[in-house]
A tleap script that builds the chain and sets N, CA, C and O, in Angstrom:
source leaprc.protein.ff14SB
mol = sequence {
  NMET LYS LYS PRO SER GLY ILE ARG LYS THR
  LEU PRO PHE LYS VAL THR HIE ALA ALA LEU
  ALA GLN LEU THR ARG SER ARG LEU VAL GLN
  ARG SER LEU GLU ARG VAL ILE SER TYR ALA
  GLN SER HIE LEU GLY ILE GLY SER GLY ALA
  ASP VAL LEU PHE SER GLY GLU ASN LEU ILE
  VAL LYS GLN LEU ARG ASN LEU ALA ARG PRO
  ASP SER ALA PRO LEU CYS VAL PHE ASP VAL
  GLY ALA ASN GLN GLY GLN PHE LEU ARG LEU
  ILE ASP GLU ASN VAL GLU ALA PRO HIE GLN
  VAL HIE CYS PHE GLU PRO SER GLY TYR SER
  HIE ALA ILE LEU GLN LYS PHE GLY CGLY
}
set mol.1.N position { 34.120 -3.389 9.596 }
set mol.1.CA position { 33.070 -2.527 8.916 }
set mol.1.C position { 31.801 -2.508 9.630 }
set mol.1.O position { 31.266 -3.595 9.852 }
set mol.2.N position { 31.181 -1.324 10.063 }
set mol.2.CA position { 30.047 -1.276 10.588 }
set mol.2.C position { 28.840 -1.567 9.563 }
set mol.2.O position { 28.745 -1.031 8.459 }
set mol.3.N position { 28.002 -2.429 10.060 }
set mol.3.CA position { 26.684 -2.668 9.069 }
set mol.3.C position { 25.831 -1.422 8.944 }
set mol.3.O position { 25.967 -0.607 9.856 }
set mol.4.N position { 25.028 -1.147 8.034 }
set mol.4.CA position { 24.274 -0.019 8.165 }
set mol.4.C position { 23.067 -0.215 9.045 }
set mol.4.O position { 22.735 -1.388 9.210 }
set mol.5.N position { 22.357 0.701 9.632 }
set mol.5.CA position { 21.338 0.439 10.368 }
set mol.5.C position { 20.006 0.050 9.255 }
set mol.5.O position { 19.948 0.635 8.174 }
set mol.6.N position { 19.192 -0.762 9.562 }
set mol.6.CA position { 17.795 -1.077 8.601 }
set mol.6.C position { 18.349 -1.826 7.805 }
set mol.6.O position { 17.621 -1.991 6.826 }
set mol.7.N position { 19.503 -2.495 7.718 }
set mol.7.CA position { 19.882 -3.804 6.735 }
set mol.7.C position { 19.559 -4.824 7.546 }
set mol.7.O position { 19.936 -4.885 8.716 }
set mol.8.N position { 18.701 -5.858 6.863 }
set mol.8.CA position { 18.169 -7.183 7.382 }
set mol.8.C position { 19.602 -7.846 7.217 }
set mol.8.O position { 20.448 -7.643 6.346 }
set mol.9.N position { 19.627 -8.798 8.440 }
set mol.9.CA position { 20.847 -10.016 8.282 }
set mol.9.C position { 20.441 -11.016 7.197 }
set mol.9.O position { 19.341 -11.548 7.045 }
set mol.10.N position { 21.447 -11.147 6.544 }
set mol.10.CA position { 21.162 -12.192 5.241 }
set mol.10.C position { 21.345 -13.497 5.812 }
set mol.10.O position { 21.736 -13.758 6.949 }
set mol.11.N position { 21.006 -14.317 4.857 }
set mol.11.CA position { 21.021 -15.912 5.233 }
set mol.11.C position { 22.473 -16.297 5.222 }
set mol.11.O position { 23.199 -15.691 4.434 }
set mol.12.N position { 23.064 -17.356 6.099 }
set mol.12.CA position { 24.337 -17.497 6.063 }
set mol.12.C position { 24.910 -18.472 4.981 }
set mol.12.O position { 26.043 -18.953 5.003 }
set mol.13.N position { 24.069 -18.661 4.149 }
set mol.13.CA position { 24.480 -19.312 2.878 }
set mol.13.C position { 23.699 -18.584 1.699 }
set mol.13.O position { 22.654 -17.940 1.792 }
set mol.14.N position { 24.506 -18.859 0.505 }
set mol.14.CA position { 24.052 -18.296 -0.790 }
set mol.14.C position { 23.005 -19.251 -1.252 }
set mol.14.O position { 23.133 -20.473 -1.183 }
set mol.15.N position { 21.897 -18.590 -1.757 }
set mol.15.CA position { 20.972 -19.253 -2.209 }
set mol.15.C position { 21.039 -18.970 -3.897 }
set mol.15.O position { 20.881 -17.873 -4.432 }
set mol.16.N position { 21.271 -20.058 -4.472 }
set mol.16.CA position { 21.357 -19.788 -6.152 }
set mol.16.C position { 20.097 -19.956 -6.727 }
set mol.16.O position { 19.128 -20.351 -6.078 }
set mol.17.N position { 20.059 -19.639 -8.073 }
set mol.17.CA position { 18.892 -19.780 -8.711 }
set mol.17.C position { 18.559 -21.297 -8.883 }
set mol.17.O position { 17.404 -21.676 -8.689 }
set mol.18.N position { 19.523 -22.157 -9.237 }
set mol.18.CA position { 19.518 -23.467 -9.429 }
set mol.18.C position { 18.902 -24.001 -8.244 }
set mol.18.O position { 17.802 -24.543 -8.348 }
set mol.19.N position { 19.599 -23.893 -6.898 }
set mol.19.CA position { 19.231 -24.551 -5.672 }
set mol.19.C position { 17.677 -24.048 -5.326 }
set mol.19.O position { 16.928 -24.768 -4.665 }
set mol.20.N position { 17.329 -22.955 -5.751 }
set mol.20.CA position { 15.878 -22.534 -5.487 }
set mol.20.C position { 14.913 -23.406 -6.483 }
set mol.20.O position { 13.842 -23.804 -6.027 }
set mol.21.N position { 15.249 -23.690 -7.748 }
set mol.21.CA position { 14.559 -24.354 -8.715 }
set mol.21.C position { 14.424 -25.814 -8.405 }
set mol.21.O position { 13.437 -26.483 -8.711 }
set mol.22.N position { 15.525 -26.280 -7.751 }
set mol.22.CA position { 15.778 -27.679 -7.183 }
set mol.22.C position { 14.674 -27.700 -5.900 }
set mol.22.O position { 13.904 -28.660 -5.925 }
set mol.23.N position { 14.544 -26.915 -4.982 }
set mol.23.CA position { 13.893 -27.070 -4.025 }
set mol.23.C position { 12.191 -27.048 -4.549 }
set mol.23.O position { 11.394 -27.927 -4.220 }
set mol.24.N position { 11.892 -26.039 -5.290 }
set mol.24.CA position { 10.638 -25.974 -5.576 }
set mol.24.C position { 9.994 -26.702 -6.600 }
set mol.24.O position { 8.847 -26.551 -7.022 }
set mol.25.N position { 11.039 -27.680 -7.028 }
set mol.25.CA position { 10.410 -28.817 -8.116 }
set mol.25.C position { 9.737 -30.052 -7.261 }
set mol.25.O position { 9.317 -31.032 -7.876 }
set mol.26.N position { 9.656 -29.989 -5.981 }
set mol.26.CA position { 9.363 -30.813 -4.931 }
set mol.26.C position { 7.771 -30.693 -5.294 }
set mol.26.O position { 7.415 -29.515 -5.324 }
set mol.27.N position { 6.905 -31.472 -5.530 }
set mol.27.CA position { 5.300 -31.351 -5.275 }
set mol.27.C position { 4.877 -30.988 -4.029 }
set mol.27.O position { 3.882 -30.268 -3.946 }
set mol.28.N position { 5.465 -31.365 -3.011 }
set mol.28.CA position { 5.159 -31.220 -1.602 }
set mol.28.C position { 5.329 -29.477 -1.384 }
set mol.28.O position { 4.446 -28.686 -1.051 }
set mol.29.N position { 6.622 -29.225 -1.660 }
set mol.29.CA position { 7.127 -27.769 -1.530 }
set mol.29.C position { 5.830 -26.825 -2.414 }
set mol.29.O position { 5.250 -25.844 -1.949 }
set mol.30.N position { 5.629 -27.360 -3.597 }
set mol.30.CA position { 4.708 -26.562 -4.417 }
set mol.30.C position { 3.312 -26.213 -3.632 }
set mol.30.O position { 2.733 -25.132 -3.522 }
set mol.31.N position { 2.937 -27.667 -3.066 }
set mol.31.CA position { 1.506 -27.588 -2.408 }
set mol.31.C position { 1.622 -26.366 -1.199 }
set mol.31.O position { 0.912 -25.373 -1.048 }
set mol.32.N position { 2.532 -26.732 -0.586 }
set mol.32.CA position { 2.792 -25.890 0.588 }
set mol.32.C position { 2.902 -24.035 0.262 }
set mol.32.O position { 2.272 -23.160 0.856 }
set mol.33.N position { 3.719 -23.892 -0.647 }
set mol.33.CA position { 3.792 -22.484 -1.180 }
set mol.33.C position { 2.443 -22.075 -1.691 }
set mol.33.O position { 2.088 -20.908 -1.523 }
set mol.34.N position { 1.617 -22.978 -2.334 }
set mol.34.CA position { 0.277 -22.610 -2.909 }
set mol.34.C position { -0.528 -22.367 -1.675 }
set mol.34.O position { -1.272 -21.387 -1.702 }
set mol.35.N position { -0.499 -23.074 -0.638 }
set mol.35.CA position { -1.374 -22.840 0.610 }
set mol.35.C position { -0.939 -21.521 1.280 }
set mol.35.O position { -1.810 -20.732 1.649 }
set mol.36.N position { 0.486 -21.219 1.471 }
set mol.36.CA position { 0.728 -20.011 2.010 }
set mol.36.C position { 0.222 -18.947 1.287 }
set mol.36.O position { -0.222 -18.000 1.936 }
set mol.37.N position { 0.190 -18.893 -0.119 }
set mol.37.CA position { -0.222 -17.830 -0.843 }
set mol.37.C position { -1.525 -17.580 -0.984 }
set mol.37.O position { -1.986 -16.457 -1.189 }
set mol.38.N position { -2.290 -18.793 -0.862 }
set mol.38.CA position { -3.920 -18.720 -0.675 }
set mol.38.C position { -4.213 -18.030 0.522 }
set mol.38.O position { -5.070 -17.148 0.577 }
set mol.39.N position { -3.488 -18.421 1.541 }
set mol.39.CA position { -3.921 -17.972 2.984 }
set mol.39.C position { -3.633 -16.642 3.239 }
set mol.39.O position { -4.279 -16.028 4.089 }
set mol.40.N position { -2.481 -15.970 2.423 }
set mol.40.CA position { -2.088 -14.697 2.586 }
set mol.40.C position { -3.334 -13.831 1.685 }
set mol.40.O position { -3.912 -12.854 2.162 }
set mol.41.N position { -3.609 -14.365 0.360 }
set mol.41.CA position { -4.465 -13.586 -0.276 }
set mol.41.C position { -5.843 -13.839 0.407 }
set mol.41.O position { -6.541 -12.829 0.315 }
set mol.42.N position { -6.489 -14.911 1.094 }
set mol.42.CA position { -7.675 -14.744 1.610 }
set mol.42.C position { -7.809 -13.705 2.873 }
set mol.42.O position { -8.869 -13.133 3.128 }
set mol.43.N position { -6.737 -13.549 3.548 }
set mol.43.CA position { -6.706 -12.557 4.584 }
set mol.43.C position { -6.624 -11.011 4.096 }
set mol.43.O position { -7.014 -10.042 4.748 }
set mol.44.N position { -6.043 -10.993 2.835 }
set mol.44.CA position { -6.185 -9.658 2.231 }
set mol.44.C position { -7.585 -9.364 1.708 }
set mol.44.O position { -8.021 -8.213 1.686 }
set mol.45.N position { -8.271 -10.395 1.294 }
set mol.45.CA position { -9.638 -10.213 0.895 }
set mol.45.C position { -9.509 -10.467 -1.000 }
set mol.45.O position { -10.390 -10.346 -1.851 }
set mol.46.N position { -8.237 -10.799 -1.128 }
set mol.46.CA position { -8.019 -11.116 -2.606 }
set mol.46.C position { -8.881 -12.172 -3.101 }
set mol.46.O position { -8.975 -13.164 -2.379 }
set mol.47.N position { -9.502 -12.156 -4.144 }
set mol.47.CA position { -10.168 -13.336 -4.619 }
set mol.47.C position { -11.321 -13.878 -3.819 }
set mol.47.O position { -11.796 -14.982 -4.084 }
set mol.48.N position { -11.785 -13.117 -2.834 }
set mol.48.CA position { -12.745 -13.516 -2.155 }
set mol.48.C position { -14.189 -13.002 -2.664 }
set mol.48.O position { -15.219 -13.430 -2.144 }
set mol.49.N position { -14.199 -12.126 -3.636 }
set mol.49.CA position { -15.521 -11.690 -4.030 }
set mol.49.C position { -15.877 -10.456 -2.988 }
set mol.49.O position { -16.976 -9.901 -2.976 }
set mol.50.N position { -15.019 -10.188 -2.305 }
set mol.50.CA position { -15.237 -8.959 -1.111 }
set mol.50.C position { -15.101 -7.588 -1.871 }
set mol.50.O position { -14.223 -7.392 -2.711 }
set mol.51.N position { -16.095 -6.606 -1.484 }
set mol.51.CA position { -16.016 -5.503 -1.799 }
set mol.51.C position { -14.724 -4.793 -2.023 }
set mol.51.O position { -13.938 -4.878 -1.079 }
set mol.52.N position { -14.344 -4.139 -3.017 }
set mol.52.CA position { -12.919 -3.639 -3.077 }
set mol.52.C position { -12.507 -2.560 -2.011 }
set mol.52.O position { -11.316 -2.303 -1.839 }
set mol.53.N position { -13.563 -1.887 -1.249 }
set mol.53.CA position { -13.240 -1.256 -0.285 }
set mol.53.C position { -12.842 -1.888 1.002 }
set mol.53.O position { -12.322 -1.279 1.937 }
set mol.54.N position { -13.138 -3.210 0.975 }
set mol.54.CA position { -12.691 -4.043 2.240 }
set mol.54.C position { -11.610 -5.148 1.795 }
set mol.54.O position { -11.504 -6.119 2.545 }
set mol.55.N position { -10.960 -5.107 0.881 }
set mol.55.CA position { -10.158 -6.005 0.402 }
set mol.55.C position { -8.846 -5.428 0.344 }
set mol.55.O position { -8.619 -4.235 0.549 }
set mol.56.N position { -7.809 -6.479 0.002 }
set mol.56.CA position { -6.377 -5.915 -0.294 }
set mol.56.C position { -6.360 -4.932 -1.454 }
set mol.56.O position { -5.377 -4.200 -1.567 }
set mol.57.N position { -7.382 -4.849 -2.346 }
set mol.57.CA position { -7.199 -4.022 -3.357 }
set mol.57.C position { -7.287 -2.463 -2.919 }
set mol.57.O position { -6.739 -1.574 -3.571 }
set mol.58.N position { -7.912 -2.274 -1.942 }
set mol.58.CA position { -7.963 -0.828 -1.483 }
set mol.58.C position { -6.499 -0.392 -1.100 }
set mol.58.O position { -6.072 0.688 -1.509 }
set mol.59.N position { -5.618 -1.341 -0.208 }
set mol.59.CA position { -4.347 -1.167 0.182 }
set mol.59.C position { -3.483 -0.755 -0.902 }
set mol.59.O position { -2.617 0.111 -0.772 }
set mol.60.N position { -3.742 -1.423 -2.045 }
set mol.60.CA position { -2.892 -1.095 -3.350 }
set mol.60.C position { -3.228 0.242 -3.646 }
set mol.60.O position { -2.275 0.994 -3.852 }
set mol.61.N position { -4.346 0.703 -3.714 }
set mol.61.CA position { -4.892 1.942 -4.173 }
set mol.61.C position { -4.220 3.074 -3.414 }
set mol.61.O position { -3.774 4.070 -3.983 }
set mol.62.N position { -4.168 2.864 -2.049 }
set mol.62.CA position { -3.654 3.639 -1.275 }
set mol.62.C position { -2.009 3.766 -1.347 }
set mol.62.O position { -1.502 4.873 -1.163 }
set mol.63.N position { -1.299 2.772 -1.582 }
set mol.63.CA position { 0.041 3.000 -2.007 }
set mol.63.C position { 0.290 3.434 -3.375 }
set mol.63.O position { 1.371 3.958 -3.644 }
set mol.64.N position { -0.620 3.264 -4.281 }
set mol.64.CA position { -0.302 4.015 -5.639 }
set mol.64.C position { -0.708 5.463 -5.258 }
set mol.64.O position { -0.008 6.356 -5.735 }
set mol.65.N position { -1.696 5.797 -4.500 }
set mol.65.CA position { -1.988 7.456 -4.190 }
set mol.65.C position { -0.587 8.053 -3.378 }
set mol.65.O position { -0.097 9.133 -3.709 }
set mol.66.N position { -0.070 7.303 -2.394 }
set mol.66.CA position { 1.021 7.793 -2.082 }
set mol.66.C position { 2.324 7.883 -3.030 }
set mol.66.O position { 3.053 8.875 -3.006 }
set mol.67.N position { 2.536 6.886 -3.781 }
set mol.67.CA position { 3.747 6.884 -4.594 }
set mol.67.C position { 3.593 7.702 -5.803 }
set mol.67.O position { 4.645 8.123 -6.284 }
set mol.68.N position { 2.550 7.997 -6.361 }
set mol.68.CA position { 2.051 8.609 -7.543 }
set mol.68.C position { 2.157 10.385 -7.522 }
set mol.68.O position { 1.553 10.976 -6.627 }
set mol.69.N position { 2.752 10.974 -8.293 }
set mol.69.CA position { 2.876 12.397 -8.302 }
set mol.69.C position { 2.190 12.726 -9.743 }
set mol.69.O position { 2.413 11.978 -10.695 }
set mol.70.N position { 1.292 13.945 -9.884 }
set mol.70.CA position { 0.666 14.500 -10.928 }
set mol.70.C position { 1.879 14.611 -11.955 }
set mol.70.O position { 1.540 14.369 -13.113 }
set mol.71.N position { 2.913 14.855 -11.814 }
set mol.71.CA position { 4.032 15.317 -12.809 }
set mol.71.C position { 4.799 14.026 -13.297 }
set mol.71.O position { 5.623 14.021 -14.211 }
set mol.72.N position { 4.383 12.870 -12.512 }
set mol.72.CA position { 5.328 11.848 -13.001 }
set mol.72.C position { 4.694 11.049 -14.196 }
set mol.72.O position { 3.531 11.182 -14.578 }
set mol.73.N position { 5.515 10.302 -14.662 }
set mol.73.CA position { 5.166 9.331 -15.818 }
set mol.73.C position { 3.804 8.534 -15.261 }
set mol.73.O position { 3.769 8.101 -14.109 }
set mol.74.N position { 2.631 8.377 -16.239 }
set mol.74.CA position { 1.577 7.703 -16.014 }
set mol.74.C position { 1.946 6.244 -15.301 }
set mol.74.O position { 2.900 5.543 -15.639 }
set mol.75.N position { 1.045 5.947 -14.298 }
set mol.75.CA position { 1.020 4.607 -13.716 }
set mol.75.C position { 0.426 3.719 -14.778 }
set mol.75.O position { -0.469 4.035 -15.561 }
set mol.76.N position { 1.171 2.340 -14.679 }
set mol.76.CA position { 0.570 1.427 -15.570 }
set mol.76.C position { 0.092 0.319 -14.583 }
set mol.76.O position { 0.915 -0.078 -13.758 }
set mol.77.N position { -1.162 -0.219 -14.590 }
set mol.77.CA position { -1.883 -1.115 -13.515 }
set mol.77.C position { -2.319 -2.013 -14.524 }
set mol.77.O position { -2.767 -1.576 -15.584 }
set mol.78.N position { -2.223 -3.318 -14.275 }
set mol.78.CA position { -2.970 -4.467 -14.765 }
set mol.78.C position { -3.829 -4.982 -13.632 }
set mol.78.O position { -3.413 -5.282 -12.513 }
set mol.79.N position { -5.083 -5.049 -14.061 }
set mol.79.CA position { -6.092 -5.926 -13.323 }
set mol.79.C position { -6.699 -7.069 -14.026 }
set mol.79.O position { -7.611 -7.015 -14.852 }
set mol.80.N position { -5.942 -8.337 -13.497 }
set mol.80.CA position { -6.445 -9.595 -14.126 }
set mol.80.C position { -7.490 -10.251 -13.337 }
set mol.80.O position { -7.454 -10.322 -12.109 }
set mol.81.N position { -8.288 -10.661 -13.967 }
set mol.81.CA position { -9.685 -11.035 -13.415 }
set mol.81.C position { -10.417 -9.812 -12.833 }
set mol.81.O position { -10.761 -9.706 -11.656 }
set mol.82.N position { -10.601 -8.952 -13.754 }
set mol.82.CA position { -11.246 -7.521 -13.588 }
set mol.82.C position { -12.551 -7.532 -12.987 }
set mol.82.O position { -12.973 -6.542 -12.388 }
set mol.83.N position { -13.374 -8.838 -13.136 }
set mol.83.CA position { -14.701 -8.921 -12.943 }
set mol.83.C position { -15.553 -7.680 -13.724 }
set mol.83.O position { -15.528 -7.502 -14.942 }
set mol.84.N position { -16.233 -6.949 -12.849 }
set mol.84.CA position { -16.959 -6.031 -13.864 }
set mol.84.C position { -16.495 -4.558 -13.589 }
set mol.84.O position { -17.286 -3.633 -13.772 }
set mol.85.N position { -15.041 -4.306 -13.091 }
set mol.85.CA position { -14.386 -3.262 -13.082 }
set mol.85.C position { -14.442 -2.343 -11.935 }
set mol.85.O position { -14.387 -1.118 -12.049 }
set mol.86.N position { -14.578 -3.119 -10.585 }
set mol.86.CA position { -14.697 -2.544 -9.425 }
set mol.86.C position { -13.226 -1.882 -9.020 }
set mol.86.O position { -13.167 -0.809 -8.419 }
set mol.87.N position { -12.263 -2.494 -9.341 }
set mol.87.CA position { -10.747 -2.019 -8.855 }
set mol.87.C position { -10.694 -0.774 -9.918 }
set mol.87.O position { -10.380 0.332 -9.478 }
set mol.88.N position { -10.980 -0.925 -11.241 }
set mol.88.CA position { -10.854 -0.095 -12.197 }
set mol.88.C position { -11.551 1.389 -11.760 }
set mol.88.O position { -10.876 2.417 -11.803 }
set mol.89.N position { -12.660 1.393 -11.429 }
set mol.89.CA position { -13.495 2.288 -10.838 }
set mol.89.C position { -12.716 2.896 -9.351 }
set mol.89.O position { -12.703 4.125 -9.284 }
set mol.90.N position { -12.261 2.365 -8.514 }
set mol.90.CA position { -11.724 2.414 -7.291 }
set mol.90.C position { -10.362 3.349 -7.830 }
set mol.90.O position { -10.213 4.463 -7.329 }
set mol.91.N position { -9.576 2.951 -8.660 }
set mol.91.CA position { -8.374 3.645 -9.079 }
set mol.91.C position { -8.748 5.156 -9.720 }
set mol.91.O position { -8.215 6.248 -9.522 }
set mol.92.N position { -9.782 4.805 -10.493 }
set mol.92.CA position { -10.199 6.132 -11.350 }
set mol.92.C position { -10.684 7.059 -10.204 }
set mol.92.O position { -10.382 8.249 -10.292 }
set mol.93.N position { -11.313 6.687 -9.271 }
set mol.93.CA position { -11.901 7.909 -8.391 }
set mol.93.C position { -11.087 8.138 -7.374 }
set mol.93.O position { -11.530 8.906 -6.520 }
set mol.94.N position { -9.832 7.620 -7.176 }
set mol.94.CA position { -8.904 7.883 -5.921 }
set mol.94.C position { -7.344 8.296 -6.369 }
set mol.94.O position { -6.535 8.953 -5.714 }
set mol.95.N position { -7.196 7.755 -7.570 }
set mol.95.CA position { -5.623 8.302 -7.822 }
set mol.95.C position { -5.755 9.455 -8.846 }
set mol.95.O position { -6.390 9.477 -9.900 }
set mol.96.N position { -5.082 10.294 -8.334 }
set mol.96.CA position { -5.125 11.866 -9.257 }
set mol.96.C position { -3.863 11.771 -10.231 }
set mol.96.O position { -3.866 12.448 -11.259 }
set mol.97.N position { -2.995 11.103 -9.984 }
set mol.97.CA position { -1.712 10.843 -11.001 }
set mol.97.C position { -2.230 10.211 -12.263 }
set mol.97.O position { -3.037 9.295 -12.108 }
set mol.98.N position { -1.881 10.568 -13.546 }
set mol.98.CA position { -2.056 10.082 -14.602 }
set mol.98.C position { -1.922 8.576 -14.499 }
set mol.98.O position { -0.989 8.107 -13.846 }
set mol.99.N position { -2.851 7.746 -15.141 }
set mol.99.CA position { -2.568 6.265 -14.907 }
set mol.99.C position { -3.458 5.717 -16.216 }
set mol.99.O position { -4.233 6.382 -16.903 }
set mol.100.N position { -3.134 4.396 -16.342 }
set mol.100.CA position { -3.589 3.515 -17.583 }
set mol.100.C position { -3.819 2.240 -16.423 }
set mol.100.O position { -3.038 1.802 -15.578 }
set mol.101.N position { -5.092 1.885 -16.731 }
set mol.101.CA position { -5.262 0.703 -16.149 }
set mol.101.C position { -5.838 -0.440 -17.311 }
set mol.101.O position { -6.833 -0.173 -17.986 }
set mol.102.N position { -5.171 -1.610 -17.446 }
set mol.102.CA position { -5.342 -2.626 -18.387 }
set mol.102.C position { -6.004 -3.782 -17.928 }
set mol.102.O position { -5.309 -4.614 -17.344 }
set mol.103.N position { -7.429 -4.042 -18.101 }
set mol.103.CA position { -8.230 -4.914 -17.407 }
set mol.103.C position { -8.238 -6.313 -18.266 }
set mol.103.O position { -8.220 -6.289 -19.496 }
set mol.104.N position { -8.264 -7.413 -17.587 }
set mol.104.CA position { -8.461 -8.610 -18.390 }
set mol.104.C position { -9.340 -9.320 -17.624 }
set mol.104.O position { -9.057 -9.407 -16.429 }
set mol.105.N position { -10.665 -10.023 -18.142 }
set mol.105.CA position { -11.596 -10.821 -17.563 }
set mol.105.C position { -11.950 -11.867 -18.620 }
set mol.105.O position { -12.429 -11.469 -19.682 }
set mol.106.N position { -11.773 -13.052 -18.435 }
set mol.106.CA position { -12.361 -14.195 -19.085 }
set mol.106.C position { -13.766 -14.551 -19.311 }
set mol.106.O position { -14.212 -15.067 -20.336 }
set mol.107.N position { -14.569 -14.154 -18.022 }
set mol.107.CA position { -15.982 -14.480 -18.037 }
set mol.107.C position { -16.803 -13.430 -19.167 }
set mol.107.O position { -16.689 -12.206 -19.110 }
set mol.108.N position { -17.486 -14.015 -20.002 }
set mol.108.CA position { -18.076 -13.210 -21.192 }
set mol.108.C position { -19.205 -12.011 -20.452 }
set mol.108.O position { -19.296 -10.823 -20.762 }
set mol.109.N position { -19.878 -12.642 -19.557 }
set mol.109.CA position { -20.719 -11.840 -18.994 }
set mol.109.C position { -20.201 -10.649 -18.314 }
set mol.109.O position { -20.638 -9.537 -18.609 }
set mol.110.N position { -19.113 -10.848 -17.240 }
set mol.110.CA position { -18.468 -9.802 -16.704 }
set mol.110.C position { -17.656 -8.979 -17.886 }
set mol.110.O position { -17.531 -7.754 -17.873 }
set mol.111.N position { -17.215 -9.703 -18.735 }
set mol.111.CA position { -16.310 -8.728 -19.980 }
set mol.111.C position { -17.328 -7.733 -20.569 }
set mol.111.O position { -16.961 -6.591 -20.844 }
set mol.112.N position { -18.712 -8.174 -20.789 }
set mol.112.CA position { -19.460 -7.088 -21.348 }
set mol.112.C position { -19.864 -5.987 -20.501 }
set mol.112.O position { -20.044 -4.865 -20.972 }
set mol.113.N position { -20.021 -6.265 -19.211 }
set mol.113.CA position { -20.282 -5.142 -18.286 }
set mol.113.C position { -19.003 -4.141 -18.186 }
set mol.113.O position { -19.095 -2.924 -18.024 }
set mol.114.N position { -17.699 -4.934 -18.323 }
set mol.114.CA position { -16.567 -4.247 -18.082 }
set mol.114.C position { -16.287 -3.232 -19.349 }
set mol.114.O position { -15.690 -2.155 -19.318 }
set mol.115.N position { -16.887 -3.886 -20.459 }
set mol.115.CA position { -16.735 -2.966 -21.705 }
set mol.115.C position { -17.450 -1.936 -21.561 }
set mol.115.O position { -16.789 -0.916 -21.759 }
set mol.116.N position { -18.659 -1.722 -21.268 }
set mol.116.CA position { -19.866 -0.971 -21.066 }
set mol.116.C position { -19.279 0.403 -20.469 }
set mol.116.O position { -19.457 1.534 -20.921 }
set mol.117.N position { -18.398 -0.051 -19.131 }
set mol.117.CA position { -17.890 1.133 -18.275 }
set mol.117.C position { -16.554 1.510 -18.771 }
set mol.117.O position { -16.256 2.704 -18.779 }
set mol.118.N position { -15.740 0.647 -19.173 }
set mol.118.CA position { -14.324 1.086 -19.616 }
set mol.118.C position { -14.040 1.267 -21.111 }
set mol.118.O position { -13.002 1.791 -21.514 }
set mol.119.N position { -14.971 0.828 -21.883 }
set mol.119.CA position { -14.638 1.080 -23.363 }
set mol.119.C position { -13.757 0.154 -23.886 }
set mol.119.O position { -13.402 0.235 -25.062 }
savepdb mol mol.pdb
quit
């Protein structure tokens, strides 16, 4: 049977949920994964306080704009750590399809500014 093009080669062994849980239980593995995630996020500009136009957030908005259609169901976006609503504004200004953005911000000062913008 010919393998369809575009399908990636799978691992030679089956990774079960239990095996993965056992592997990631190690403190060393957890620290390594945290470093990899932190490294990837920093290169996308996520969490760096960078302007949303120059961070990974702008890439997400471009993807939403490409995926969404005006006649589709409303998009549902969660902005955790919304700061003062920069990502919310970016979505509102650039995504024409119907959308809802749910913002979460623990800082009282930033939350107050976010409330003024988003209601």
